[in-house]
All heavy atoms as TSV, in Angstrom:
chain	resi	resn	atom	element	x	y	z
A	1	MET	N	N	-12.515	0.537	16.450
A	1	MET	CA	C	-12.167	1.675	15.687
A	1	MET	C	C	-13.428	2.156	14.955
A	1	MET	O	O	-14.254	1.417	14.524
A	1	MET	CB	C	-11.045	1.243	14.669
A	1	MET	CG	C	-10.429	2.408	13.985
A	1	MET	SD	S	-9.204	1.977	12.714
A	1	MET	CE	C	-7.817	1.507	13.698
A	2	ASN	N	N	-13.526	3.460	14.812
A	2	ASN	CA	C	-14.637	4.097	14.160
A	2	ASN	C	C	-14.735	3.644	12.707
A	2	ASN	O	O	-13.685	3.522	12.005
A	2	ASN	CB	C	-14.478	5.579	14.270
A	2	ASN	CG	C	-15.638	6.337	13.752
A	2	ASN	OD1	O	-16.420	5.835	12.953
A	2	ASN	ND2	N	-15.782	7.570	14.171
A	3	LYS	N	N	-15.951	3.441	12.179
A	3	LYS	CA	C	-16.063	2.947	10.805
A	3	LYS	C	C	-15.491	3.935	9.788
A	3	LYS	O	O	-14.905	3.534	8.760
A	3	LYS	CB	C	-17.535	2.628	10.436
A	3	LYS	CG	C	-18.488	3.790	10.634
A	3	LYS	CD	C	-19.910	3.385	10.415
A	3	LYS	CE	C	-20.871	4.459	10.816
A	3	LYS	NZ	N	-22.229	4.026	10.778
A	4	TRP	N	N	-15.671	5.231	10.035
A	4	TRP	CA	C	-15.146	6.250	9.077
A	4	TRP	C	C	-13.642	6.343	9.244
A	4	TRP	O	O	-12.944	6.575	8.204
A	4	TRP	CB	C	-15.799	7.571	9.348
A	4	TRP	CG	C	-17.250	7.509	9.118
A	4	TRP	CD1	C	-18.255	7.564	10.068
A	4	TRP	CD2	C	-17.912	7.331	7.883
A	4	TRP	NE1	N	-19.506	7.393	9.457
A	4	TRP	CE2	C	-19.311	7.241	8.155
A	4	TRP	CE3	C	-17.478	7.193	6.543
A	4	TRP	CZ2	C	-20.256	7.072	7.097
A	4	TRP	CZ3	C	-18.428	6.990	5.545
A	4	TRP	CH2	C	-19.807	6.982	5.804
A	5	THR	N	N	-13.059	6.126	10.373
A	5	THR	CA	C	-11.641	6.110	10.566
A	5	THR	C	C	-11.015	4.913	9.857
A	5	THR	O	O	-9.966	5.098	9.175
A	5	THR	CB	C	-11.258	6.060	12.034
A	5	THR	OG1	O	-11.921	7.075	12.740
A	5	THR	CG2	C	-9.783	6.187	12.251
A	6	GLU	N	N	-11.666	3.753	9.884
A	6	GLU	CA	C	-11.156	2.594	9.168
A	6	GLU	C	C	-11.158	2.826	7.673
A	6	GLU	O	O	-10.215	2.492	7.002
A	6	GLU	CB	C	-12.028	1.353	9.486
A	6	GLU	CG	C	-11.846	0.861	10.888
A	6	GLU	CD	C	-12.857	-0.230	11.262
A	6	GLU	OE1	O	-13.724	-0.523	10.442
A	6	GLU	OE2	O	-12.680	-0.767	12.343
A	7	LEU	N	N	-12.299	3.366	7.137
A	7	LEU	CA	C	-12.337	3.663	5.694
A	7	LEU	C	C	-11.268	4.658	5.337
A	7	LEU	O	O	-10.583	4.447	4.309
A	7	LEU	CB	C	-13.701	4.187	5.346
A	7	LEU	CG	C	-14.747	3.162	4.990
A	7	LEU	CD1	C	-16.101	3.847	4.777
A	7	LEU	CD2	C	-14.383	2.387	3.792
A	8	PHE	N	N	-11.126	5.717	6.037
A	8	PHE	CA	C	-10.150	6.747	5.721
A	8	PHE	C	C	-8.738	6.200	5.768
A	8	PHE	O	O	-7.921	6.458	4.895
A	8	PHE	CB	C	-10.320	7.944	6.654
A	8	PHE	CG	C	-9.404	9.063	6.357
A	8	PHE	CD1	C	-9.591	9.827	5.178
A	8	PHE	CD2	C	-8.338	9.406	7.179
A	8	PHE	CE1	C	-8.690	10.884	4.897
A	8	PHE	CE2	C	-7.463	10.424	6.892
A	8	PHE	CZ	C	-7.654	11.148	5.737
A	9	ALA	N	N	-8.423	5.473	6.864
A	9	ALA	CA	C	-7.108	4.904	6.976
A	9	ALA	C	C	-6.799	3.925	5.840
A	9	ALA	O	O	-5.688	3.922	5.286
A	9	ALA	CB	C	-6.964	4.214	8.303
A	10	GLY	N	N	-7.762	3.099	5.480
A	10	GLY	CA	C	-7.574	2.159	4.378
A	10	GLY	C	C	-7.335	2.865	3.091
A	10	GLY	O	O	-6.433	2.499	2.329
A	11	LEU	N	N	-8.093	3.882	2.808
A	11	LEU	CA	C	-7.937	4.646	1.531
A	11	LEU	C	C	-6.618	5.340	1.476
A	11	LEU	O	O	-5.962	5.398	0.444
A	11	LEU	CB	C	-9.096	5.640	1.357
A	11	LEU	CG	C	-10.427	5.065	0.949
A	11	LEU	CD1	C	-11.514	6.106	0.987
A	11	LEU	CD2	C	-10.338	4.446	-0.412
A	12	VAL	N	N	-6.194	5.948	2.569
A	12	VAL	CA	C	-4.926	6.640	2.634
A	12	VAL	C	C	-3.759	5.695	2.375
A	12	VAL	O	O	-2.848	5.918	1.623
A	12	VAL	CB	C	-4.715	7.374	3.969
A	12	VAL	CG1	C	-3.299	7.793	4.231
A	12	VAL	CG2	C	-5.677	8.562	4.101
A	13	ILE	N	N	-3.824	4.469	3.031
A	13	ILE	CA	C	-2.772	3.488	2.859
A	13	ILE	C	C	-2.723	2.948	1.413
A	13	ILE	O	O	-1.624	2.887	0.806
A	13	ILE	CB	C	-2.888	2.374	3.888
A	13	ILE	CG1	C	-2.630	2.870	5.257
A	13	ILE	CG2	C	-2.010	1.186	3.492
A	13	ILE	CD1	C	-2.955	1.848	6.388
A	14	VAL	N	N	-3.886	2.610	0.842
A	14	VAL	CA	C	-3.898	2.133	-0.514
A	14	VAL	C	C	-3.425	3.160	-1.509
A	14	VAL	O	O	-2.598	2.871	-2.371
A	14	VAL	CB	C	-5.362	1.619	-0.878
A	14	VAL	CG1	C	-5.447	1.329	-2.381
A	14	VAL	CG2	C	-5.660	0.358	-0.085
A	15	ILE	N	N	-3.940	4.423	-1.406
A	15	ILE	CA	C	-3.526	5.451	-2.334
A	15	ILE	C	C	-2.056	5.804	-2.121
A	15	ILE	O	O	-1.281	6.004	-3.078
A	15	ILE	CB	C	-4.452	6.672	-2.195
A	15	ILE	CG1	C	-5.860	6.362	-2.689
A	15	ILE	CG2	C	-3.859	7.883	-2.898
A	15	ILE	CD1	C	-6.874	7.450	-2.380
A	16	GLY	N	N	-1.611	5.822	-0.856
A	16	GLY	CA	C	-0.227	6.098	-0.577
A	16	GLY	C	C	0.709	5.053	-1.215
A	16	GLY	O	O	1.765	5.402	-1.783
A	17	MET	N	N	0.345	3.742	-1.108
A	17	MET	CA	C	1.197	2.692	-1.675
A	17	MET	C	C	1.204	2.774	-3.213
A	17	MET	O	O	2.242	2.542	-3.799
A	17	MET	CB	C	0.735	1.378	-1.200
A	17	MET	CG	C	1.016	1.081	0.244
A	17	MET	SD	S	2.692	1.369	0.721
A	17	MET	CE	C	3.583	0.198	-0.293
A	18	ILE	N	N	0.067	3.158	-3.788
A	18	ILE	CA	C	0.071	3.302	-5.256
A	18	ILE	C	C	1.013	4.475	-5.662
A	18	ILE	O	O	1.727	4.331	-6.625
A	18	ILE	CB	C	-1.390	3.538	-5.752
A	18	ILE	CG1	C	-2.209	2.242	-5.603
A	18	ILE	CG2	C	-1.385	4.010	-7.195
A	18	ILE	CD1	C	-3.663	2.392	-5.807
A	19	LEU	N	N	0.925	5.578	-4.934
A	19	LEU	CA	C	1.780	6.706	-5.264
A	19	LEU	C	C	3.246	6.422	-5.037
A	19	LEU	O	O	4.107	6.808	-5.819
A	19	LEU	CB	C	1.364	7.956	-4.459
A	19	LEU	CG	C	0.014	8.556	-4.821
A	19	LEU	CD1	C	-0.334	9.690	-3.884
A	19	LEU	CD2	C	0.063	9.084	-6.246
A	20	VAL	N	N	3.564	5.696	-3.963
A	20	VAL	CA	C	4.942	5.271	-3.729
A	20	VAL	C	C	5.428	4.384	-4.808
A	20	VAL	O	O	6.600	4.530	-5.295
A	20	VAL	CB	C	5.081	4.622	-2.332
A	20	VAL	CG1	C	6.420	3.928	-2.152
A	20	VAL	CG2	C	4.907	5.676	-1.185
A	21	ALA	N	N	4.638	3.465	-5.207
A	21	ALA	CA	C	5.055	2.547	-6.332
A	21	ALA	C	C	5.277	3.278	-7.602
A	21	ALA	O	O	6.244	3.079	-8.334
A	21	ALA	CB	C	3.971	1.465	-6.501
A	22	TRP	N	N	4.391	4.258	-7.920
A	22	TRP	CA	C	4.550	5.075	-9.147
A	22	TRP	C	C	5.822	5.899	-9.059
A	22	TRP	O	O	6.599	5.982	-9.985
A	22	TRP	CB	C	3.328	5.924	-9.354
A	22	TRP	CG	C	3.522	6.965	-10.474
A	22	TRP	CD1	C	3.454	6.735	-11.811
A	22	TRP	CD2	C	3.838	8.293	-10.284
A	22	TRP	NE1	N	3.748	7.838	-12.468
A	22	TRP	CE2	C	3.952	8.813	-11.592
A	22	TRP	CE3	C	4.075	9.119	-9.192
A	22	TRP	CZ2	C	4.275	10.182	-11.787
A	22	TRP	CZ3	C	4.390	10.452	-9.381
A	22	TRP	CH2	C	4.475	10.992	-10.665
A	23	ALA	N	N	6.007	6.584	-7.938
A	23	ALA	CA	C	7.143	7.463	-7.763
A	23	ALA	C	C	8.442	6.709	-7.854
A	23	ALA	O	O	9.449	7.193	-8.384
A	23	ALA	CB	C	7.050	8.237	-6.480
A	24	SER	N	N	8.483	5.505	-7.233
A	24	SER	CA	C	9.726	4.750	-7.226
A	24	SER	C	C	10.124	4.274	-8.647
A	24	SER	O	O	11.286	4.160	-8.923
A	24	SER	CB	C	9.618	3.542	-6.316
A	24	SER	OG	O	8.694	2.575	-6.873
A	25	SER	N	N	9.169	4.063	-9.523
A	25	SER	CA	C	9.484	3.669	-10.864
A	25	SER	C	C	9.807	4.895	-11.749
A	25	SER	O	O	10.637	4.790	-12.662
A	25	SER	CB	C	8.334	2.800	-11.476
A	25	SER	OG	O	7.268	3.632	-11.731
A	26	SER	N	N	9.147	5.950	-11.519
A	26	SER	CA	C	9.300	7.114	-12.353
A	26	SER	C	C	10.629	7.875	-12.057
A	26	SER	O	O	11.234	8.370	-13.057
A	26	SER	CB	C	8.148	8.145	-12.151
A	26	SER	OG	O	6.941	7.598	-12.587
A	27	TYR	N	N	11.037	7.932	-10.817
A	27	TYR	CA	C	12.215	8.738	-10.483
A	27	TYR	C	C	13.456	7.926	-10.226
A	27	TYR	O	O	14.450	8.436	-9.854
A	27	TYR	CB	C	11.885	9.588	-9.229
A	27	TYR	CG	C	10.728	10.555	-9.488
A	27	TYR	CD1	C	9.548	10.427	-8.762
A	27	TYR	CD2	C	10.830	11.539	-10.471
A	27	TYR	CE1	C	8.477	11.299	-9.033
A	27	TYR	CE2	C	9.743	12.361	-10.709
A	27	TYR	CZ	C	8.609	12.263	-9.996
A	27	TYR	OH	O	7.613	13.103	-10.242
A	28	GLY	N	N	13.344	6.587	-10.422
A	28	GLY	CA	C	14.566	5.761	-10.329
A	28	GLY	C	C	15.195	5.805	-8.983
A	28	GLY	O	O	16.341	6.139	-8.822
A	29	TRP	N	N	14.465	5.489	-7.917
A	29	TRP	CA	C	15.022	5.466	-6.586
A	29	TRP	C	C	16.104	4.430	-6.435
A	29	TRP	O	O	15.994	3.323	-6.882
A	29	TRP	CB	C	13.911	5.152	-5.544
A	29	TRP	CG	C	12.886	6.255	-5.384
A	29	TRP	CD1	C	12.852	7.474	-5.976
A	29	TRP	CD2	C	11.703	6.166	-4.593
A	29	TRP	NE1	N	11.762	8.180	-5.603
A	29	TRP	CE2	C	11.035	7.366	-4.727
A	29	TRP	CE3	C	11.167	5.150	-3.779
A	29	TRP	CZ2	C	9.836	7.646	-4.066
A	29	TRP	CZ3	C	9.987	5.461	-3.119
A	29	TRP	CH2	C	9.353	6.622	-3.269
A	30	THR	N	N	17.200	4.827	-5.801
A	30	THR	CA	C	18.231	3.872	-5.470
A	30	THR	C	C	18.581	4.039	-3.990
A	30	THR	O	O	18.708	5.194	-3.495
A	30	THR	CB	C	19.495	4.040	-6.339
A	30	THR	OG1	O	19.944	5.406	-6.205
A	30	THR	CG2	C	19.225	3.735	-7.830
A	31	ILE	N	N	18.788	2.948	-3.310
A	31	ILE	CA	C	19.191	2.967	-1.904
A	31	ILE	C	C	20.428	2.097	-1.851
A	31	ILE	O	O	20.395	0.922	-2.120
A	31	ILE	CB	C	18.093	2.457	-0.982
A	31	ILE	CG1	C	16.883	3.357	-1.067
A	31	ILE	CG2	C	18.630	2.332	0.428
A	31	ILE	CD1	C	15.673	2.883	-0.293
A	32	MET	N	N	21.592	2.700	-1.461
A	32	MET	CA	C	22.886	2.015	-1.354
A	32	MET	C	C	23.208	1.293	-2.623
A	32	MET	O	O	23.626	0.117	-2.621
A	32	MET	CB	C	22.900	1.102	-0.143
A	32	MET	CG	C	22.802	1.871	1.181
A	32	MET	SD	S	23.294	0.909	2.607
A	32	MET	CE	C	21.917	-0.153	2.852
A	33	GLY	N	N	22.919	1.939	-3.775
A	33	GLY	CA	C	23.315	1.324	-5.053
A	33	GLY	C	C	22.310	0.319	-5.588
A	33	GLY	O	O	22.512	-0.213	-6.694
A	34	LYS	N	N	21.233	0.043	-4.886
A	34	LYS	CA	C	20.251	-0.953	-5.300
A	34	LYS	C	C	18.976	-0.214	-5.793
A	34	LYS	O	O	18.529	0.710	-5.188
A	34	LYS	CB	C	19.858	-1.867	-4.175
A	34	LYS	CG	C	21.037	-2.553	-3.530
A	34	LYS	CD	C	20.998	-4.000	-3.757
A	34	LYS	CE	C	22.117	-4.655	-2.951
A	34	LYS	NZ	N	22.825	-5.612	-3.644
A	35	ASP	N	N	18.443	-0.691	-6.900
A	35	ASP	CA	C	17.246	-0.095	-7.474
A	35	ASP	C	C	16.026	-0.440	-6.562
A	35	ASP	O	O	15.861	-1.569	-6.076
A	35	ASP	CB	C	17.002	-0.656	-8.882
A	35	ASP	CG	C	15.873	0.059	-9.552
A	35	ASP	OD1	O	15.658	1.237	-9.285
A	35	ASP	OD2	O	15.211	-0.596	-10.385
A	36	PHE	N	N	15.205	0.567	-6.295
A	36	PHE	CA	C	14.066	0.366	-5.405
A	36	PHE	C	C	12.742	0.663	-6.167
A	36	PHE	O	O	12.009	1.556	-5.835
A	36	PHE	CB	C	14.189	1.266	-4.164
A	36	PHE	CG	C	13.404	0.910	-3.016
A	36	PHE	CD1	C	13.677	-0.285	-2.293
A	36	PHE	CD2	C	12.323	1.634	-2.570
A	36	PHE	CE1	C	12.944	-0.631	-1.248
A	36	PHE	CE2	C	11.583	1.272	-1.510
A	36	PHE	CZ	C	11.887	0.117	-0.780
A	37	ASN	N	N	12.506	-0.104	-7.259
A	37	ASN	CA	C	11.339	0.080	-8.092
A	37	ASN	C	C	10.203	-0.803	-7.627
A	37	ASN	O	O	10.259	-2.024	-7.825
A	37	ASN	CB	C	11.724	-0.263	-9.551
A	37	ASN	CG	C	10.603	0.038	-10.497
A	37	ASN	OD1	O	9.460	0.297	-10.094
A	37	ASN	ND2	N	10.896	-0.020	-11.750
A	38	LEU	N	N	9.207	-0.250	-6.981
A	38	LEU	CA	C	8.169	-1.024	-6.389
A	38	LEU	C	C	7.107	-1.542	-7.346
A	38	LEU	O	O	6.332	-2.450	-7.069
A	38	LEU	CB	C	7.400	-0.244	-5.262
A	38	LEU	CG	C	8.277	-0.008	-4.020
A	38	LEU	CD1	C	7.509	0.815	-3.034
A	38	LEU	CD2	C	8.686	-1.315	-3.386
A	39	LEU	N	N	7.108	-1.065	-8.613
A	39	LEU	CA	C	6.197	-1.609	-9.580
A	39	LEU	C	C	6.627	-3.023	-10.005
A	39	LEU	O	O	5.799	-3.852	-10.478
A	39	LEU	CB	C	6.038	-0.705	-10.826
A	39	LEU	CG	C	5.290	0.569	-10.512
A	39	LEU	CD1	C	5.244	1.451	-11.803
A	39	LEU	CD2	C	3.892	0.298	-10.091
A	40	ASN	N	N	7.871	-3.342	-9.867
A	40	ASN	CA	C	8.354	-4.654	-10.183
A	40	ASN	C	C	8.486	-5.514	-8.916
A	40	ASN	O	O	9.204	-6.487	-8.904
A	40	ASN	CB	C	9.688	-4.607	-10.918
A	40	ASN	CG	C	9.570	-3.948	-12.260
A	40	ASN	OD1	O	8.580	-4.118	-12.987
A	40	ASN	ND2	N	10.503	-3.135	-12.633
A	41	ALA	N	N	7.837	-5.100	-7.886
A	41	ALA	CA	C	8.024	-5.719	-6.541
A	41	ALA	C	C	7.569	-7.170	-6.503
A	41	ALA	O	O	8.044	-7.936	-5.651
A	41	ALA	CB	C	7.342	-4.908	-5.489
A	42	ALA	N	N	6.682	-7.540	-7.341
A	42	ALA	CA	C	6.198	-8.939	-7.364
A	42	ALA	C	C	7.292	-9.896	-7.698
A	42	ALA	O	O	7.268	-11.052	-7.264
A	42	ALA	CB	C	5.043	-9.108	-8.373
A	43	TRP	N	N	8.366	-9.447	-8.423
A	43	TRP	CA	C	9.489	-10.289	-8.779
A	43	TRP	C	C	10.566	-10.272	-7.744
A	43	TRP	O	O	11.455	-11.114	-7.804
A	43	TRP	CB	C	10.089	-9.823	-10.125
A	43	TRP	CG	C	9.040	-9.877	-11.216
A	43	TRP	CD1	C	8.474	-8.780	-11.851
A	43	TRP	CD2	C	8.357	-10.997	-11.768
A	43	TRP	NE1	N	7.485	-9.188	-12.721
A	43	TRP	CE2	C	7.419	-10.550	-12.693
A	43	TRP	CE3	C	8.488	-12.384	-11.517
A	43	TRP	CZ2	C	6.665	-11.412	-13.419
A	43	TRP	CZ3	C	7.653	-13.275	-12.261
A	43	TRP	CH2	C	6.731	-12.760	-13.152
A	44	VAL	N	N	10.504	-9.359	-6.819
A	44	VAL	CA	C	11.549	-9.336	-5.735
A	44	VAL	C	C	10.856	-9.580	-4.422
A	44	VAL	O	O	10.021	-8.787	-3.993
A	44	VAL	CB	C	12.235	-7.921	-5.781
A	44	VAL	CG1	C	13.336	-7.854	-4.676
A	44	VAL	CG2	C	12.830	-7.640	-7.117
A	45	PHE	N	N	11.170	-10.664	-3.752
A	45	PHE	CA	C	10.399	-11.154	-2.636
A	45	PHE	C	C	10.341	-10.111	-1.529
A	45	PHE	O	O	9.252	-9.793	-1.019
A	45	PHE	CB	C	11.016	-12.439	-2.117
A	45	PHE	CG	C	10.308	-13.009	-0.940
A	45	PHE	CD1	C	9.125	-13.642	-1.156
A	45	PHE	CD2	C	10.785	-12.834	0.340
A	45	PHE	CE1	C	8.437	-14.184	-0.038
A	45	PHE	CE2	C	10.089	-13.365	1.431
A	45	PHE	CZ	C	8.932	-14.057	1.242
A	46	PHE	N	N	11.448	-9.588	-1.010
A	46	PHE	CA	C	11.411	-8.710	0.125
A	46	PHE	C	C	10.671	-7.441	-0.155
A	46	PHE	O	O	9.789	-7.053	0.635
A	46	PHE	CB	C	12.838	-8.362	0.547
A	46	PHE	CG	C	12.891	-7.486	1.763
A	46	PHE	CD1	C	12.550	-7.958	3.014
A	46	PHE	CD2	C	13.313	-6.161	1.659
A	46	PHE	CE1	C	12.553	-7.144	4.127
A	46	PHE	CE2	C	13.327	-5.344	2.733
A	46	PHE	CZ	C	12.979	-5.831	4.000
A	47	LYS	N	N	11.001	-6.741	-1.218
A	47	LYS	CA	C	10.321	-5.493	-1.568
A	47	LYS	C	C	8.824	-5.750	-1.914
A	47	LYS	O	O	7.930	-5.009	-1.571
A	47	LYS	CB	C	10.957	-4.799	-2.757
A	47	LYS	CG	C	12.349	-4.246	-2.395
A	47	LYS	CD	C	12.930	-3.425	-3.540
A	47	LYS	CE	C	13.411	-4.316	-4.647
A	47	LYS	NZ	N	14.079	-3.582	-5.700
A	48	GLY	N	N	8.558	-6.858	-2.595
A	48	GLY	CA	C	7.163	-7.241	-2.904
A	48	GLY	C	C	6.365	-7.571	-1.638
A	48	GLY	O	O	5.183	-7.207	-1.534
A	49	GLY	N	N	7.028	-8.201	-0.705
A	49	GLY	CA	C	6.320	-8.518	0.583
A	49	GLY	C	C	5.943	-7.285	1.307
A	49	GLY	O	O	4.826	-7.175	1.842
A	50	LEU	N	N	6.807	-6.284	1.358
A	50	LEU	CA	C	6.500	-5.051	2.064
A	50	LEU	C	C	5.344	-4.274	1.338
A	50	LEU	O	O	4.406	-3.802	2.007
A	50	LEU	CB	C	7.699	-4.124	2.154
A	50	LEU	CG	C	8.841	-4.548	3.048
A	50	LEU	CD1	C	10.040	-3.578	2.892
A	50	LEU	CD2	C	8.401	-4.639	4.453
A	51	PHE	N	N	5.436	-4.265	0.022
A	51	PHE	CA	C	4.399	-3.570	-0.730
A	51	PHE	C	C	2.978	-4.253	-0.529
A	51	PHE	O	O	2.010	-3.614	-0.236
A	51	PHE	CB	C	4.771	-3.569	-2.226
A	51	PHE	CG	C	3.729	-2.982	-3.103
A	51	PHE	CD1	C	3.555	-1.613	-3.135
A	51	PHE	CD2	C	2.947	-3.746	-3.886
A	51	PHE	CE1	C	2.575	-1.027	-3.953
A	51	PHE	CE2	C	1.947	-3.179	-4.711
A	51	PHE	CZ	C	1.800	-1.834	-4.732
A	52	TRP	N	N	2.929	-5.603	-0.716
A	52	TRP	CA	C	1.646	-6.253	-0.640
A	52	TRP	C	C	1.140	-6.270	0.802
A	52	TRP	O	O	-0.096	-6.267	0.985
A	52	TRP	CB	C	1.772	-7.701	-1.173
A	52	TRP	CG	C	1.975	-7.710	-2.627
A	52	TRP	CD1	C	3.098	-8.097	-3.342
A	52	TRP	CD2	C	1.052	-7.236	-3.634
A	52	TRP	NE1	N	2.900	-7.920	-4.690
A	52	TRP	CE2	C	1.666	-7.400	-4.898
A	52	TRP	CE3	C	-0.251	-6.726	-3.537
A	52	TRP	CZ2	C	1.003	-7.085	-6.059
A	52	TRP	CZ3	C	-0.873	-6.392	-4.772
A	52	TRP	CH2	C	-0.243	-6.542	-5.952
A	53	LEU	N	N	2.002	-6.324	1.791
A	53	LEU	CA	C	1.552	-6.247	3.207
A	53	LEU	C	C	0.842	-4.920	3.479
A	53	LEU	O	O	-0.306	-4.915	4.012
A	53	LEU	CB	C	2.751	-6.461	4.126
A	53	LEU	CG	C	2.373	-6.302	5.611
A	53	LEU	CD1	C	1.515	-7.479	6.122
A	53	LEU	CD2	C	3.651	-6.221	6.450
A	54	ALA	N	N	1.441	-3.836	3.081
A	54	ALA	CA	C	0.853	-2.567	3.322
A	54	ALA	C	C	-0.463	-2.405	2.540
A	54	ALA	O	O	-1.484	-1.877	3.011
A	54	ALA	CB	C	1.767	-1.434	2.987
A	55	LEU	N	N	-0.462	-2.904	1.297
A	55	LEU	CA	C	-1.633	-2.804	0.452
A	55	LEU	C	C	-2.804	-3.611	1.061
A	55	LEU	O	O	-3.974	-3.151	1.079
A	55	LEU	CB	C	-1.364	-3.268	-0.964
A	55	LEU	CG	C	-2.436	-2.989	-2.013
A	55	LEU	CD1	C	-2.514	-1.532	-2.288
A	55	LEU	CD2	C	-2.078	-3.755	-3.266
A	56	MET	N	N	-2.506	-4.792	1.539
A	56	MET	CA	C	-3.573	-5.657	2.110
A	56	MET	C	C	-4.085	-5.078	3.448
A	56	MET	O	O	-5.253	-5.207	3.752
A	56	MET	CB	C	-3.043	-7.116	2.327
A	56	MET	CG	C	-2.832	-7.835	1.045
A	56	MET	SD	S	-4.356	-7.985	0.137
A	56	MET	CE	C	-3.860	-7.361	-1.465
A	57	ILE	N	N	-3.184	-4.461	4.230
A	57	ILE	CA	C	-3.708	-3.789	5.465
A	57	ILE	C	C	-4.686	-2.726	5.123
A	57	ILE	O	O	-5.692	-2.522	5.784
A	57	ILE	CB	C	-2.521	-3.268	6.318
A	57	ILE	CG1	C	-1.743	-4.521	6.901
A	57	ILE	CG2	C	-2.963	-2.384	7.432
A	57	ILE	CD1	C	-0.452	-4.149	7.605
A	58	GLY	N	N	-4.338	-1.939	4.097
A	58	GLY	CA	C	-5.251	-0.893	3.605
A	58	GLY	C	C	-6.562	-1.459	3.150
A	58	GLY	O	O	-7.634	-0.948	3.485
A	59	ALA	N	N	-6.487	-2.560	2.404
A	59	ALA	CA	C	-7.757	-3.207	1.875
A	59	ALA	C	C	-8.551	-3.762	3.107
A	59	ALA	O	O	-9.776	-3.679	3.053
A	59	ALA	CB	C	-7.401	-4.309	0.911
A	60	LEU	N	N	-7.848	-4.294	4.079
A	60	LEU	CA	C	-8.542	-4.803	5.261
A	60	LEU	C	C	-9.295	-3.664	5.982
A	60	LEU	O	O	-10.451	-3.851	6.359
A	60	LEU	CB	C	-7.575	-5.471	6.228
A	60	LEU	CG	C	-8.141	-5.951	7.542
A	60	LEU	CD1	C	-9.030	-7.109	7.328
A	60	LEU	CD2	C	-7.008	-6.317	8.512
A	61	PHE	N	N	-8.647	-2.530	6.141
A	61	PHE	CA	C	-9.357	-1.394	6.781
A	61	PHE	C	C	-10.549	-0.937	5.947
A	61	PHE	O	O	-11.571	-0.588	6.526
A	61	PHE	CB	C	-8.390	-0.172	6.932
A	61	PHE	CG	C	-7.453	-0.321	8.123
A	61	PHE	CD1	C	-6.168	0.129	8.010
A	61	PHE	CD2	C	-7.914	-0.843	9.322
A	61	PHE	CE1	C	-5.333	0.048	9.117
A	61	PHE	CE2	C	-7.086	-0.910	10.412
A	61	PHE	CZ	C	-5.754	-0.508	10.291
A	62	ILE	N	N	-10.451	-0.974	4.617
A	62	ILE	CA	C	-11.573	-0.607	3.801
A	62	ILE	C	C	-12.705	-1.601	3.995
A	62	ILE	O	O	-13.867	-1.208	4.174
A	62	ILE	CB	C	-11.155	-0.541	2.296
A	62	ILE	CG1	C	-10.208	0.646	2.110
A	62	ILE	CG2	C	-12.385	-0.446	1.439
A	62	ILE	CD1	C	-9.618	0.681	0.709
A	63	LEU	N	N	-12.389	-2.893	3.974
A	63	LEU	CA	C	-13.414	-3.917	4.179
A	63	LEU	C	C	-14.019	-3.833	5.546
A	63	LEU	O	O	-15.271	-3.995	5.708
A	63	LEU	CB	C	-12.839	-5.312	3.932
A	63	LEU	CG	C	-12.515	-5.667	2.516
A	63	LEU	CD1	C	-11.767	-6.957	2.427
A	63	LEU	CD2	C	-13.718	-5.662	1.634
A	64	LEU	N	N	-13.260	-3.557	6.561
A	64	LEU	CA	C	-13.784	-3.416	7.919
A	64	LEU	C	C	-14.737	-2.186	8.003
A	64	LEU	O	O	-15.753	-2.236	8.645
A	64	LEU	CB	C	-12.692	-3.300	8.965
A	64	LEU	CG	C	-11.909	-4.594	9.290
A	64	LEU	CD1	C	-10.737	-4.251	10.165
A	64	LEU	CD2	C	-12.826	-5.599	9.951
A	65	GLY	N	N	-14.331	-1.130	7.344
A	65	GLY	CA	C	-15.171	0.059	7.313
A	65	GLY	C	C	-16.480	-0.167	6.569
A	65	GLY	O	O	-17.555	0.280	7.057
A	66	ILE	N	N	-16.450	-0.897	5.456
A	66	ILE	CA	C	-17.655	-1.193	4.732
A	66	ILE	C	C	-18.563	-2.110	5.555
A	66	ILE	O	O	-19.806	-1.862	5.604
A	66	ILE	CB	C	-17.326	-1.835	3.339
A	66	ILE	CG1	C	-16.701	-0.792	2.461
A	66	ILE	CG2	C	-18.572	-2.424	2.708
A	66	ILE	CD1	C	-16.147	-1.391	1.158
A	67	SER	N	N	-17.986	-3.057	6.260
A	67	SER	CA	C	-18.847	-3.949	7.060
A	67	SER	C	C	-19.494	-3.210	8.220
A	67	SER	O	O	-20.587	-3.488	8.650
A	67	SER	CB	C	-18.083	-5.176	7.556
A	67	SER	OG	O	-17.133	-4.786	8.564
A	68	ASP	N	N	-18.757	-2.190	8.787
A	68	ASP	CA	C	-19.304	-1.400	9.874
A	68	ASP	C	C	-20.474	-0.521	9.376
A	68	ASP	O	O	-21.410	-0.208	10.102
A	68	ASP	CB	C	-18.273	-0.516	10.502
A	68	ASP	CG	C	-17.407	-1.344	11.465
A	68	ASP	OD1	O	-17.765	-2.443	11.796
A	68	ASP	OD2	O	-16.319	-0.809	11.847
A	69	ILE	N	N	-20.322	-0.031	8.111
A	69	ILE	CA	C	-21.421	0.826	7.537
A	69	ILE	C	C	-22.652	0.003	7.375
A	69	ILE	O	O	-23.756	0.441	7.627
A	69	ILE	CB	C	-20.948	1.448	6.190
A	69	ILE	CG1	C	-19.896	2.537	6.489
A	69	ILE	CG2	C	-22.124	2.036	5.488
A	69	ILE	CD1	C	-19.286	3.103	5.206
A	70	LYS	N	N	-22.512	-1.259	6.869
A	70	LYS	CA	C	-23.660	-2.120	6.672
A	70	LYS	C	C	-24.400	-2.419	7.992
A	70	LYS	O	O	-25.608	-2.577	8.030
A	70	LYS	CB	C	-23.202	-3.443	6.026
A	70	LYS	CG	C	-22.851	-3.336	4.600
A	70	LYS	CD	C	-22.404	-4.678	4.099
A	70	LYS	CE	C	-22.759	-4.973	2.719
A	70	LYS	NZ	N	-22.278	-6.286	2.288
A	71	GLY	N	N	-23.627	-2.631	9.050
A	71	GLY	CA	C	-24.203	-3.096	10.338
A	71	GLY	C	C	-24.406	-2.061	11.274
A	71	GLY	O	O	-24.545	-1.224	11.900
């Protein structure tokens, strides 16, 4: 993958997950009667797992892009 594509994809994913987490807490998202607040996701295993997985994939793309720029 191109180094700039990796950096861009990583930044988009990280910023996107931050915005989704903020929006879910600010607007009180509910799905089938269940609260979907991603800012408290560390306390809820399934929702927290999805959030941290996407965030880490974004961070991985950023790190891969930085290592490609160095080399």
